[in-house]
C-alpha positions in Angstrom: -48.4 -7.0 61.7 -46.4 -6.0 64.7 -45.5 -2.4 65.3 -41.5 -3.8 65.2 -42.2 -5.2 61.4 -43.7 -2.1 60.7 -40.7 0.1 61.7 -38.3 -2.3 59.9 -40.1 -1.8 56.7 -40.2 2.0 57.1 -36.6 1.8 57.6 -36.1 -0.3 54.6 -38.0 2.2 52.6 -35.9 5.1 53.8 -32.7 3.3 53.3 -33.7 2.3 49.9 -34.3 6.2 49.2 -30.7 6.7 49.8 -29.2 3.4 48.6 -31.3 3.1 45.1 -30.1 6.5 43.7 -26.6 6.1 44.7 -26.8 2.8 43.1 -28.2 3.9 39.9 -25.7 6.9 39.9 -22.8 4.0 40.3 -24.3 2.3 37.5 -24.7 4.9 35.0 -21.0 6.2 36.1 -19.8 2.6 35.4 -21.7 2.2 32.1 -20.4 5.8 30.9 -16.9 5.0 31.9 -16.8 1.6 30.0 -18.5 3.3 26.9 -15.7 6.3 26.9 -13.1 3.5 27.1 -14.7 1.8 24.0 -15.0 5.1 22.1 -11.6 6.1 23.1 -10.3 2.7 21.8 -12.3 3.0 18.7 -11.0 6.7 18.1 -7.6 5.5 18.5 -7.9 2.7 16.0 -9.5 5.1 13.2 -6.6 7.5 13.9 -4.3 4.6 13.3 -6.2 3.3 10.1 -5.9 6.8 9.1 -2.2 7.1 9.7 -2.0 3.8 7.5 -3.6 5.3 4.6 -1.8 8.5 5.0 1.5 7.5 5.5 1.9 4.0 4.2 -1.0 2.6 1.8 -1.7 5.6 -0.2 2.2 6.6 -1.0 2.9 3.1 -1.8 0.1 2.5 -4.2 0.9 6.2 -5.8 4.4 5.0 -6.4 3.1 1.5 -7.9 0.3 3.3 -10.1 3.0 5.6 -11.4 5.4 2.9 -12.2 2.5 0.9 -13.9 1.2 3.7 -16.1 5.0 4.4 -17.4 5.8 0.7 -17.8 2.4 0.1 -19.8 3.2 3.1 -21.9 6.7 2.1 -22.5 5.5 -1.4 -23.6 2.8 0.1 -26.0 5.3 2.2 -27.5 7.8 -0.7 -27.9 5.2 -2.9 -29.3 4.3 -0.1 -31.7 8.0 0.1 -32.9 8.4 -3.0 -35.0 5.4 -2.4 -37.2 6.4 1.0 -37.9 10.2 0.1 -38.6 9.0 -2.9 -40.9 6.7 -0.4 -42.9 9.7 1.9 -43.3 12.0 -0.7 -44.6 9.2 -2.1 -47.1 8.7 1.7 -48.5 12.5 1.9 -49.2 14.4 0.2 -52.1 16.8 -2.7 -51.2 19.5 -2.3 -50.0 18.2 0.2 -47.6 21.4 2.3 -47.6 20.3 5.2 -45.4 18.6 3.1 -42.7 20.8 4.6 -40.2 19.1 8.0 -40.5 15.6 6.6 -40.3 16.4 4.4 -37.5 17.7 7.3 -35.5 14.4 8.2 -33.9 14.0 4.4 -32.9 17.3 4.6 -31.3 16.3 7.6 -29.5 13.1 5.8 -28.0 15.3 2.9 -26.8 17.7 5.5 -25.2 14.7 7.1 -23.6 13.5 4.0 -22.1 16.9 3.2 -20.7 17.2 6.5 -19.2 13.3 6.6 -17.9 14.3 3.2 -16.2 17.4 4.5 -14.4 16.2 8.0 -13.6 12.4 7.4 -12.8 11.4 3.8 -12.3 14.1 2.5 -10.1 13.9 5.7 -7.9 10.1 4.9 -7.4 10.8 1.4 -6.3 13.5 3.1 -4.0 10.9 5.4 -2.6 8.6 2.2 -2.3 11.0 0.6 -0.2 11.8 3.7 1.8 8.4 4.0 2.6 8.3 0.5 3.8 11.3 0.8 5.9 10.3 4.1 7.4 6.8 3.0 8.1 6.9 -0.7 8.8 4.7 -0.6 12.0 2.0 0.8 9.7 1.4 -2.3 7.6 -0.8 -4.7 7.9 0.9 -8.3 8.9 -0.1 -9.5 5.4 1.8 -6.7 3.8 4.9 -6.9 6.1 5.5 -10.4 4.9 6.3 -8.8 1.3 9.2 -6.6 2.7 11.9 -9.1 1.9 10.8 -9.9 -1.7 10.6 -6.0 -2.5 14.0 -5.5 -1.0 15.2 -8.5 -3.2 13.6 -7.3 -6.4 15.2 -3.4 -5.9 18.5 -4.9 -4.9 18.7 -7.0 -7.8 18.1 -4.1 -10.1 20.7 -2.0 -8.7 23.3 -4.6 -9.2 21.9 -5.2 -12.7 22.3 -1.3 -13.4 25.6 -1.1 -11.9 26.8 -4.0 -13.9 27.8 -5.9 -10.7 26.0 -8.9 -11.6 26.2 -11.1 -14.8 23.1 -11.3 -16.9 23.1 -15.2 -16.8 22.9 -15.1 -13.0 20.2 -12.6 -13.1 18.2 -15.2 -15.5 18.8 -17.9 -13.0 17.5 -15.7 -9.9 14.1 -15.2 -11.7 14.3 -11.6 -11.4 10.6 -10.6 -12.7 7.9 -8.2 -11.5 5.6 -11.0 -11.5 6.8 -12.5 -8.3 5.7 -8.9 -6.6 2.1 -9.3 -8.3 0.6 -10.8 -5.1 2.3 -7.9 -3.0 0.6 -5.6 -5.4 -2.6 -6.9 -5.1 -2.5 -7.0 -1.2 -1.8 -3.3 -1.5 -5.1 -2.8 -3.3 -6.9 -5.2 -1.1 -5.4 -3.4 2.0 -6.4 -0.1 1.0 -9.9 -0.7 0.0 -10.4 -2.9 3.4 -9.0 0.3 5.4 -11.3 2.8 3.6 -14.3 0.7 4.1 -13.4 0.3 7.9 -13.1 4.4 7.9 -16.3 4.9 6.0 -18.5 2.5 8.4 -17.5 4.3 11.5 
């Protein structure tokens, strides 16, 4: 090997001592930067998911659970009223002259149901609609598709309670809670999905 070749090899070795550490530092910096960006992106996603749960899905589901619990109890009481009244009627002679006195508590129960609908249940639906309107950007796309259906349901209730829509029209419009059942299922599905995403991180 000639003297010139040996000198070139020595120069290359000296150069590699300078270049390789710098190259490794550059690669490590690039990797660290990309890792940091990915970590920051994941952190932002988790913060958004937490907001979705805290400001949208949890309050919505809380309102819904309260409505369902009260509605189910209301139905249970209503169902029990018929046999209870029938039993009272059977225990009294015919004609049942003082039936009004015995029917009074049943009447009070009906009035309580009406008052509860106006003062508690409809305001809970209003609250759900308000949460939806104010936090629309936090809803998943599948959930957003139910906004107009919830608005329709709540608005028809208000018109009915204000006696600004005939009973026959309400019947024609199919004003039933069953129309919202897929929306309620979506709320349950989304909250489970988001909770799972949080727990996996």
